N, CA, C, O and the ligand as a Tripos MOL2 file, in Angstrom:
@<TRIPOS>MOLECULE
protein
  233   231    59     0     0
PROTEIN
NO_CHARGES

@<TRIPOS>ATOM
      1 N         103.1740  100.2180  128.3770 N.3       1 MET1
      2 CA        104.1280  101.0990  127.6640 C.3       1 MET1
      3 C         105.5450  100.5810  127.9850 C.2       1 MET1
      4 O         105.8800  100.2640  129.1260 O.2       1 MET1
      5 N         106.2920  100.5190  126.9960 N.am      2 VAL2
      6 CA        107.7110  100.0240  127.2130 C.3       2 VAL2
      7 C         108.6250  101.2110  126.7940 C.2       2 VAL2
      8 O         108.4840  101.8490  125.7510 O.2       2 VAL2
      9 N         109.5820  101.4290  127.7370 N.am      3 LYS3
     10 CA        110.4320  102.5930  127.4030 C.3       3 LYS3
     11 C         111.8130  102.1970  126.8880 C.2       3 LYS3
     12 O         112.3370  101.1750  127.3340 O.2       3 LYS3
     13 N         112.3750  102.8780  126.0600 N.am      4 THR4
     14 CA        113.6820  102.6040  125.5070 C.3       4 THR4
     15 C         114.2810  103.9150  125.0000 C.2       4 THR4
     16 O         113.6490  104.9660  125.1030 O.2       4 THR4
     17 N         115.3640  103.8650  124.5120 N.am      5 LYS5
     18 CA        116.0050  105.0790  124.0780 C.3       5 LYS5
     19 C         116.3570  105.0430  122.6670 C.2       5 LYS5
     20 O         116.7280  103.9950  122.1370 O.2       5 LYS5
     21 N         116.2460  106.2600  121.9690 N.am      6 CYS6
     22 CA        116.6640  106.3890  120.5970 C.3       6 CYS6
     23 C         118.1470  106.3630  120.5450 C.2       6 CYS6
     24 O         118.8300  107.0460  121.3080 O.2       6 CYS6
     25 N         118.6500  105.5620  119.6320 N.am      7 SER7
     26 CA        120.0130  105.3160  119.5280 C.3       7 SER7
     27 C         120.6550  106.4770  118.8030 C.2       7 SER7
     28 O         121.8800  106.5950  118.8330 O.2       7 SER7
     29 N         119.8950  107.3390  118.1540 N.am      8 GLU8
     30 CA        120.4170  108.4420  117.3720 C.3       8 GLU8
     31 C         120.5710  109.5940  118.2950 C.2       8 GLU8
     32 O         121.6550  110.1740  118.3620 O.2       8 GLU8
     33 N         119.5070  109.9780  119.0410 N.am      9 CYS9
     34 CA        119.6170  111.3210  119.9040 C.3       9 CYS9
     35 C         119.3960  111.0190  121.2740 C.2       9 CYS9
     36 O         119.3440  111.9530  122.0730 O.2       9 CYS9
     37 N         119.2480  109.7640  121.6860 N.am     10 ASP10
     38 CA        119.2660  109.4100  123.1660 C.3      10 ASP10
     39 C         117.8770  109.8120  123.8550 C.2      10 ASP10
     40 O         117.7020  109.6740  125.0660 O.2      10 ASP10
     41 N         116.9790  110.2810  123.0540 N.am     11 LYS11
     42 CA        115.6570  110.6550  123.5020 C.3      11 LYS11
     43 C         114.9650  109.3530  124.0330 C.2      11 LYS11
     44 O         115.1620  108.2620  123.4990 O.2      11 LYS11
     45 N         114.1670  109.5230  125.0850 N.am     12 GLU12
     46 CA        113.3350  108.2840  125.6070 C.3      12 GLU12
     47 C         112.2000  108.0250  124.7220 C.2      12 GLU12
     48 O         111.4240  108.9420  124.4530 O.2      12 GLU12
     49 N         112.0480  106.8990  124.2690 N.am     13 LEU13
     50 CA        110.9500  106.4850  123.4230 C.3      13 LEU13
     51 C         110.0280  105.5490  124.1430 C.2      13 LEU13
     52 O         110.4290  104.5690  124.7720 O.2      13 LEU13
     53 N         108.7580  105.9020  124.0180 N.am     14 SER14
     54 CA        107.6930  104.9890  124.6960 C.3      14 SER14
     55 C         107.0120  104.1490  123.5940 C.2      14 SER14
     56 O         106.3940  104.6770  122.6700 O.2      14 SER14
     57 N         107.1540  102.8240  123.7350 N.am     15 ILE15
     58 CA        106.5710  102.0080  122.7520 C.3      15 ILE15
     59 C         105.2860  101.3990  123.3020 C.2      15 ILE15
     60 O         105.2800  100.8460  124.4010 O.2      15 ILE15
     61 N         104.2460  101.4950  122.5750 N.am     16 SER16
     62 CA        103.0420  100.9500  123.0530 C.3      16 SER16
     63 C         103.0100   99.4260  123.3610 C.2      16 SER16
     64 O         103.6380   98.6350  122.6570 O.2      16 SER16
     65 N         102.3230   99.0630  124.3450 N.am     17 ASP17
     66 CA        102.2600   97.6250  124.6400 C.3      17 ASP17
     67 C         101.7780   96.7390  123.6210 C.2      17 ASP17
     68 O         102.1560   95.5680  123.5860 O.2      17 ASP17
     69 N         100.9370   97.2350  122.7550 N.am     18 ASP18
     70 CA        100.3930   96.3480  121.6170 C.3      18 ASP18
     71 C         101.1290   96.3790  120.3460 C.2      18 ASP18
     72 O         100.7060   95.9150  119.2870 O.2      18 ASP18
     73 N         102.3840   97.0230  120.5450 N.am     19 SER19
     74 CA        103.3310   96.9760  119.3760 C.3      19 SER19
     75 C         103.8930   95.6250  119.1750 C.2      19 SER19
     76 O         104.1090   94.8880  120.1370 O.2      19 SER19
     77 N         104.1380   95.2750  117.9590 N.am     20 VAL20
     78 CA        104.6250   93.9090  117.6970 C.3      20 VAL20
     79 C         105.9120   93.8810  117.0280 C.2      20 VAL20
     80 O         106.3430   94.9210  116.5320 O.2      20 VAL20
     81 N         106.5650   92.8050  116.9630 N.am     21 LYS21
     82 CA        107.7980   92.7070  116.2980 C.3      21 LYS21
     83 C         107.6830   93.0110  114.8130 C.2      21 LYS21
     84 O         106.7290   92.5420  114.1920 O.2      21 LYS21
     85 N         108.5580   93.7370  114.2250 N.am     22 GLY22
     86 CA        108.4930   94.1210  112.9250 C.3      22 GLY22
     87 C         107.8550   95.5300  112.6960 C.2      22 GLY22
     88 O         107.9690   96.1090  111.6160 O.2      22 GLY22
     89 N         107.2160   96.0270  113.6990 N.am     23 GLU23
     90 CA        106.5840   97.2760  113.5920 C.3      23 GLU23
     91 C         107.6910   98.3810  113.6720 C.2      23 GLU23
     92 O         108.7230   98.2630  114.3330 O.2      23 GLU23
     93 N         107.3350   99.5140  112.8870 N.am     24 ILE24
     94 CA        108.3380  100.5640  112.6930 C.3      24 ILE24
     95 C         107.8760  101.7130  113.7870 C.2      24 ILE24
     96 O         106.7110  102.1050  113.8560 O.2      24 ILE24
     97 N         108.8480  102.1580  114.5590 N.am     25 VAL25
     98 CA        108.5150  103.2360  115.4100 C.3      25 VAL25
     99 C         109.3480  104.4520  114.9680 C.2      25 VAL25
    100 O         110.4350  104.2510  114.4270 O.2      25 VAL25
    101 N         108.9190  105.6410  115.1600 N.am     26 THR26
    102 CA        109.6030  106.7820  114.7440 C.3      26 THR26
    103 C         109.9010  107.6910  116.0190 C.2      26 THR26
    104 O         109.0470  107.9610  116.8620 O.2      26 THR26
    105 N         111.2080  108.1230  116.0500 N.am     27 CYS27
    106 CA        111.4700  108.9080  117.1770 C.3      27 CYS27
    107 C         110.8640  110.3480  117.0280 C.2      27 CYS27
    108 O         111.0980  111.0230  116.0250 O.2      27 CYS27
    109 N         110.1930  110.7300  117.9070 N.am     28 PRO28
    110 CA        109.4280  112.1870  117.7480 C.3      28 PRO28
    111 C         110.4260  113.3050  117.7410 C.2      28 PRO28
    112 O         110.2080  114.4100  117.2460 O.2      28 PRO28
    113 N         111.5270  112.9380  118.3210 N.am     29 ASP29
    114 CA        112.5250  114.0870  118.3600 C.3      29 ASP29
    115 C         113.3590  114.1920  117.1020 C.2      29 ASP29
    116 O         113.3850  115.2720  116.5120 O.2      29 ASP29
    117 N         114.0320  113.1710  116.6490 N.am     30 CYS30
    118 CA        114.9150  113.3190  115.5070 C.3      30 CYS30
    119 C         114.2920  112.7580  114.1580 C.2      30 CYS30
    120 O         114.7890  113.0230  113.0630 O.2      30 CYS30
    121 N         113.1960  111.9840  114.3130 N.am     31 GLY31
    122 CA        112.5700  111.4080  113.2160 C.3      31 GLY31
    123 C         113.1500  110.1910  112.6280 C.2      31 GLY31
    124 O         112.7840  109.8200  111.5130 O.2      31 GLY31
    125 N         114.1200  109.4810  113.3750 N.am     32 SER32
    126 CA        114.7460  108.3610  112.8830 C.3      32 SER32
    127 C         113.6620  107.1420  113.0560 C.2      32 SER32
    128 O         112.9300  107.0380  114.0410 O.2      32 SER32
    129 N         113.6740  106.3330  112.0630 N.am     33 ASP33
    130 CA        112.8250  105.1530  112.1180 C.3      33 ASP33
    131 C         113.4950  103.8430  112.7240 C.2      33 ASP33
    132 O         114.6140  103.4990  112.3440 O.2      33 ASP33
    133 N         112.8740  103.2120  113.5550 N.am     34 PHE34
    134 CA        113.4050  101.9130  114.0760 C.3      34 PHE34
    135 C         112.4120  100.8720  113.9290 C.2      34 PHE34
    136 O         111.2030  101.0690  114.0450 O.2      34 PHE34
    137 N         113.0140   99.6340  113.6420 N.am     35 GLU35
    138 CA        112.1690   98.5020  113.6210 C.3      35 GLU35
    139 C         112.1370   97.6840  115.0170 C.2      35 GLU35
    140 O         113.1960   97.5220  115.6230 O.2      35 GLU35
    141 N         111.0910   97.2390  115.4580 N.am     36 ILE36
    142 CA        111.0700   96.4590  116.6720 C.3      36 ILE36
    143 C         111.5820   95.0630  116.2840 C.2      36 ILE36
    144 O         110.9850   94.3810  115.4520 O.2      36 ILE36
    145 N         112.7000   94.6540  116.9050 N.am     37 VAL37
    146 CA        113.1740   93.3080  116.6210 C.3      37 VAL37
    147 C         112.8630   92.3850  117.6930 C.2      37 VAL37
    148 O         112.9450   91.1690  117.5160 O.2      37 VAL37
    149 N         112.4870   92.9310  118.8730 N.am     38 ASN38
    150 CA        112.0760   92.0450  119.9770 C.3      38 ASN38
    151 C         111.3550   92.9280  120.8960 C.2      38 ASN38
    152 O         111.7530   94.0780  121.0810 O.2      38 ASN38
    153 N         110.2920   92.4470  121.4980 N.am     39 ILE39
    154 CA        109.5570   93.0840  122.4570 C.3      39 ILE39
    155 C         109.0010   92.2170  123.4900 C.2      39 ILE39
    156 O         108.3410   91.2240  123.1840 O.2      39 ILE39
    157 N         109.2580   92.5730  124.8090 N.am     40 ALA40
    158 CA        108.8390   91.8720  125.8860 C.3      40 ALA40
    159 C         108.0530   92.8360  126.8880 C.2      40 ALA40
    160 O         107.8190   94.0040  126.5780 O.2      40 ALA40
    161 N         107.6900   92.3260  128.0100 N.am     41 LYS41
    162 CA        106.9500   93.1470  128.8350 C.3      41 LYS41
    163 C         107.4420   94.3700  129.2450 C.2      41 LYS41
    164 O         106.7020   95.3450  129.3780 O.2      41 LYS41
    165 N         108.7400   94.4020  129.4760 N.am     42 ASP42
    166 CA        109.3460   95.7320  130.0420 C.3      42 ASP42
    167 C         110.6630   96.0220  129.2630 C.2      42 ASP42
    168 O         111.5160   96.7820  129.7220 O.2      42 ASP42
    169 N         110.7910   95.4100  128.1110 N.am     43 LYS43
    170 CA        112.0110   95.6200  127.3070 C.3      43 LYS43
    171 C         111.7960   95.4200  125.9050 C.2      43 LYS43
    172 O         111.1660   94.4770  125.4250 O.2      43 LYS43
    173 N         112.3930   96.4270  125.2150 N.am     44 VAL44
    174 CA        112.1220   96.4370  123.6990 C.3      44 VAL44
    175 C         113.5060   96.6370  123.0600 C.2      44 VAL44
    176 O         114.3630   97.3820  123.5360 O.2      44 VAL44
    177 N         113.6550   95.8840  121.9040 N.am     45 GLU45
    178 CA        114.9640   95.9590  121.1910 C.3      45 GLU45
    179 C         114.7190   96.4910  119.8320 C.2      45 GLU45
    180 O         113.9050   95.9560  119.0790 O.2      45 GLU45
    181 N         115.4010   97.5230  119.5100 N.am     46 LEU46
    182 CA        115.2590   98.2750  118.2020 C.3      46 LEU46
    183 C         116.3750   98.1770  117.3370 C.2      46 LEU46
    184 O         117.5120   98.0370  117.7890 O.2      46 LEU46
    185 N         116.1040   98.2490  115.9840 N.am     47 LYS47
    186 CA        117.2500   98.3900  115.1090 C.3      47 LYS47
    187 C         116.9320   99.4450  114.1090 C.2      47 LYS47
    188 O         115.7470   99.6210  113.8250 O.2      47 LYS47
    189 N         117.8620  100.1720  113.5370 N.am     48 PRO48
    190 CA        117.5140  101.1240  112.5760 C.3      48 PRO48
    191 C         116.6780  100.5280  111.4570 C.2      48 PRO48
    192 O         116.9930   99.4590  110.9340 O.2      48 PRO48
    193 N         115.5820  101.2460  111.0830 N.am     49 ALA49
    194 CA        114.7000  100.6660  110.0030 C.3      49 ALA49
    195 C         115.4220  100.8650  108.6900 C.2      49 ALA49
    196 O         116.1220  101.8510  108.4590 O.2      49 ALA49
    197 N         115.2140   99.8770  107.8490 N.am     50 GLU50
    198 CA        115.7760  100.0490  106.4590 C.3      50 GLU50
    199 C         114.7070  100.6760  105.6320 C.2      50 GLU50
    200 O         113.5720  100.2010  105.6510 O.2      50 GLU50
    201 N         115.0090  101.7340  104.8940 N.am     51 LYS51
    202 CA        114.0540  102.3340  104.0630 C.3      51 LYS51
    203 C         113.8000  101.4430  102.9080 C.2      51 LYS51
    204 O         114.6980  101.0710  102.1520 O.2      51 LYS51
    205 N         112.4900  101.0930  102.7820 N.am     52 ILE52
    206 CA        112.1520  100.2010  101.6480 C.3      52 ILE52
    207 C         111.2440  100.8520  100.6420 C.2      52 ILE52
    208 O         110.0180  100.7740  100.7300 O.2      52 ILE52
    209 N         111.8670  101.4900   99.6950 N.am     53 GLY53
    210 CA        111.0040  102.0300   98.5180 C.3      53 GLY53
    211 C         110.2930  103.3590   98.9300 C.2      53 GLY53
    212 O         109.7920  104.0940   98.0790 O.2      53 GLY53
    213 N         110.2650  103.6480  100.2970 N.am     54 GLU54
    214 CA        109.5030  104.9150  100.5840 C.3      54 GLU54
    215 C         110.5200  106.1680  100.3890 C.2      54 GLU54
    216 O         111.6380  106.2020  100.9040 O.2      54 GLU54
    217 N         110.0520  107.0410   99.6910 N.am     55 ASP55
    218 CA        110.7250  108.2590   99.4930 C.3      55 ASP55
    219 C         110.0180  109.4180   99.9160 C.2      55 ASP55
    220 O         109.0920  109.8630   99.2370 O.2      55 ASP55
    221 N         110.4010  109.9730  101.0490 N.am     56 TRP56
    222 CA        109.7340  111.0830  101.6410 C.3      56 TRP56
    223 C         110.4340  112.4130  101.3380 C.2      56 TRP56
    224 O         110.0890  113.4800  101.8460 O.2      56 TRP56
    225 N         111.3960  112.2750  100.5140 N.am     57 GLY57
    226 CA        112.1480  113.4930   99.9990 C.3      57 GLY57
    227 C         113.1560  113.9730  100.9960 C.2      57 GLY57
    228 O         113.7000  115.0690  100.8590 O.2      57 GLY57
    229 N         113.4320  113.1170  102.0650 N.am     58 GLU58
    230 CA        114.3680  113.4320  103.0460 C.3      58 GLU58
    231 C         114.2110  114.8450  103.6250 C.2      58 GLU58
    232 O         114.9800  115.2420  104.5010 O.2      58 GLU58
    233 ZN        115.8580  110.2510  118.1180 Zn       59 ZN59
@<TRIPOS>BOND
     1     1     2 1
     2     2     3 1
     3     3     4 2
     4     3     5 am
     5     5     6 1
     6     6     7 1
     7     7     8 2
     8     7     9 am
     9     9    10 1
    10    10    11 1
    11    11    12 2
    12    11    13 am
    13    13    14 1
    14    14    15 1
    15    15    16 2
    16    15    17 am
    17    17    18 1
    18    18    19 1
    19    19    20 2
    20    19    21 am
    21    21    22 1
    22    22    23 1
    23    23    24 2
    24    23    25 am
    25    25    26 1
    26    26    27 1
    27    27    28 2
    28    27    29 am
    29    29    30 1
    30    30    31 1
    31    31    32 2
    32    31    33 am
    33    33    34 1
    34    34    35 1
    35    35    36 2
    36    35    37 am
    37    37    38 1
    38    38    39 1
    39    39    40 2
    40    39    41 am
    41    41    42 1
    42    42    43 1
    43    43    44 2
    44    43    45 am
    45    45    46 1
    46    46    47 1
    47    47    48 2
    48    47    49 am
    49    49    50 1
    50    50    51 1
    51    51    52 2
    52    51    53 am
    53    53    54 1
    54    54    55 1
    55    55    56 2
    56    55    57 am
    57    57    58 1
    58    58    59 1
    59    59    60 2
    60    59    61 am
    61    61    62 1
    62    62    63 1
    63    63    64 2
    64    63    65 am
    65    65    66 1
    66    66    67 1
    67    67    68 2
    68    67    69 am
    69    69    70 1
    70    70    71 1
    71    71    72 2
    72    71    73 am
    73    73    74 1
    74    74    75 1
    75    75    76 2
    76    75    77 am
    77    77    78 1
    78    78    79 1
    79    79    80 2
    80    79    81 am
    81    81    82 1
    82    82    83 1
    83    83    84 2
    84    83    85 am
    85    85    86 1
    86    86    87 1
    87    87    88 2
    88    87    89 am
    89    89    90 1
    90    90    91 1
    91    91    92 2
    92    91    93 am
    93    93    94 1
    94    94    95 1
    95    95    96 2
    96    95    97 am
    97    97    98 1
    98    98    99 1
    99    99   100 2
   100    99   101 am
   101   101   102 1
   102   102   103 1
   103   103   104 2
   104   103   105 am
   105   105   106 1
   106   106   107 1
   107   107   108 2
   108   107   109 am
   109   109   110 1
   110   110   111 1
   111   111   112 2
   112   111   113 am
   113   113   114 1
   114   114   115 1
   115   115   116 2
   116   115   117 am
   117   117   118 1
   118   118   119 1
   119   119   120 2
   120   119   121 am
   121   121   122 1
   122   122   123 1
   123   123   124 2
   124   123   125 am
   125   125   126 1
   126   126   127 1
   127   127   128 2
   128   127   129 am
   129   129   130 1
   130   130   131 1
   131   131   132 2
   132   131   133 am
   133   133   134 1
   134   134   135 1
   135   135   136 2
   136   135   137 am
   137   137   138 1
   138   138   139 1
   139   139   140 2
   140   139   141 am
   141   141   142 1
   142   142   143 1
   143   143   144 2
   144   143   145 am
   145   145   146 1
   146   146   147 1
   147   147   148 2
   148   147   149 am
   149   149   150 1
   150   150   151 1
   151   151   152 2
   152   151   153 am
   153   153   154 1
   154   154   155 1
   155   155   156 2
   156   155   157 am
   157   157   158 1
   158   158   159 1
   159   159   160 2
   160   159   161 am
   161   161   162 1
   162   162   163 1
   163   163   164 2
   164   163   165 am
   165   165   166 1
   166   166   167 1
   167   167   168 2
   168   167   169 am
   169   169   170 1
   170   170   171 1
   171   171   172 2
   172   171   173 am
   173   173   174 1
   174   174   175 1
   175   175   176 2
   176   175   177 am
   177   177   178 1
   178   178   179 1
   179   179   180 2
   180   179   181 am
   181   181   182 1
   182   182   183 1
   183   183   184 2
   184   183   185 am
   185   185   186 1
   186   186   187 1
   187   187   188 2
   188   187   189 am
   189   189   190 1
   190   190   191 1
   191   191   192 2
   192   191   193 am
   193   193   194 1
   194   194   195 1
   195   195   196 2
   196   195   197 am
   197   197   198 1
   198   198   199 1
   199   199   200 2
   200   199   201 am
   201   201   202 1
   202   202   203 1
   203   203   204 2
   204   203   205 am
   205   205   206 1
   206   206   207 1
   207   207   208 2
   208   207   209 am
   209   209   210 1
   210   210   211 1
   211   211   212 2
   212   211   213 am
   213   213   214 1
   214   214   215 1
   215   215   216 2
   216   215   217 am
   217   217   218 1
   218   218   219 1
   219   219   220 2
   220   219   221 am
   221   221   222 1
   222   222   223 1
   223   223   224 2
   224   223   225 am
   225   225   226 1
   226   226   227 1
   227   227   228 2
   228   227   229 am
   229   229   230 1
   230   230   231 1
   231   231   232 2
@<TRIPOS>SUBSTRUCTURE
     1 MET1         2 RESIDUE 1 A MET
     2 VAL2         6 RESIDUE 1 A VAL
     3 LYS3        10 RESIDUE 1 A LYS
     4 THR4        14 RESIDUE 1 A THR
     5 LYS5        18 RESIDUE 1 A LYS
     6 CYS6        22 RESIDUE 1 A CYS
     7 SER7        26 RESIDUE 1 A SER
     8 GLU8        30 RESIDUE 1 A GLU
     9 CYS9        34 RESIDUE 1 A CYS
    10 ASP10       38 RESIDUE 1 A ASP
    11 LYS11       42 RESIDUE 1 A LYS
    12 GLU12       46 RESIDUE 1 A GLU
    13 LEU13       50 RESIDUE 1 A LEU
    14 SER14       54 RESIDUE 1 A SER
    15 ILE15       58 RESIDUE 1 A ILE
    16 SER16       62 RESIDUE 1 A SER
    17 ASP17       66 RESIDUE 1 A ASP
    18 ASP18       70 RESIDUE 1 A ASP
    19 SER19       74 RESIDUE 1 A SER
    20 VAL20       78 RESIDUE 1 A VAL
    21 LYS21       82 RESIDUE 1 A LYS
    22 GLY22       86 RESIDUE 1 A GLY
    23 GLU23       90 RESIDUE 1 A GLU
    24 ILE24       94 RESIDUE 1 A ILE
    25 VAL25       98 RESIDUE 1 A VAL
    26 THR26      102 RESIDUE 1 A THR
    27 CYS27      106 RESIDUE 1 A CYS
    28 PRO28      110 RESIDUE 1 A PRO
    29 ASP29      114 RESIDUE 1 A ASP
    30 CYS30      118 RESIDUE 1 A CYS
    31 GLY31      122 RESIDUE 1 A GLY
    32 SER32      126 RESIDUE 1 A SER
    33 ASP33      130 RESIDUE 1 A ASP
    34 PHE34      134 RESIDUE 1 A PHE
    35 GLU35      138 RESIDUE 1 A GLU
    36 ILE36      142 RESIDUE 1 A ILE
    37 VAL37      146 RESIDUE 1 A VAL
    38 ASN38      150 RESIDUE 1 A ASN
    39 ILE39      154 RESIDUE 1 A ILE
    40 ALA40      158 RESIDUE 1 A ALA
    41 LYS41      162 RESIDUE 1 A LYS
    42 ASP42      166 RESIDUE 1 A ASP
    43 LYS43      170 RESIDUE 1 A LYS
    44 VAL44      174 RESIDUE 1 A VAL
    45 GLU45      178 RESIDUE 1 A GLU
    46 LEU46      182 RESIDUE 1 A LEU
    47 LYS47      186 RESIDUE 1 A LYS
    48 PRO48      190 RESIDUE 1 A PRO
    49 ALA49      194 RESIDUE 1 A ALA
    50 GLU50      198 RESIDUE 1 A GLU
    51 LYS51      202 RESIDUE 1 A LYS
    52 ILE52      206 RESIDUE 1 A ILE
    53 GLY53      210 RESIDUE 1 A GLY
    54 GLU54      214 RESIDUE 1 A GLU
    55 ASP55      218 RESIDUE 1 A ASP
    56 TRP56      222 RESIDUE 1 A TRP
    57 GLY57      226 RESIDUE 1 A GLY
    58 GLU58      230 RESIDUE 1 A GLU
    59 ZN59       233 GROUP 0 **** ****
């Protein structure tokens, strides 16, 4: 498990070890989506995910 913080609400996010680059993670607290741009043993780098054609009605 890799820990990082949500850049929207500062909530701690736990990223599963088997997550891969390009995977989307969702903050359980504010619901923001982030894309994993880089993942290492104890460090993960996220960027806000771009919504691609998915419309959940906001
Ligand atoms: Zn959040």
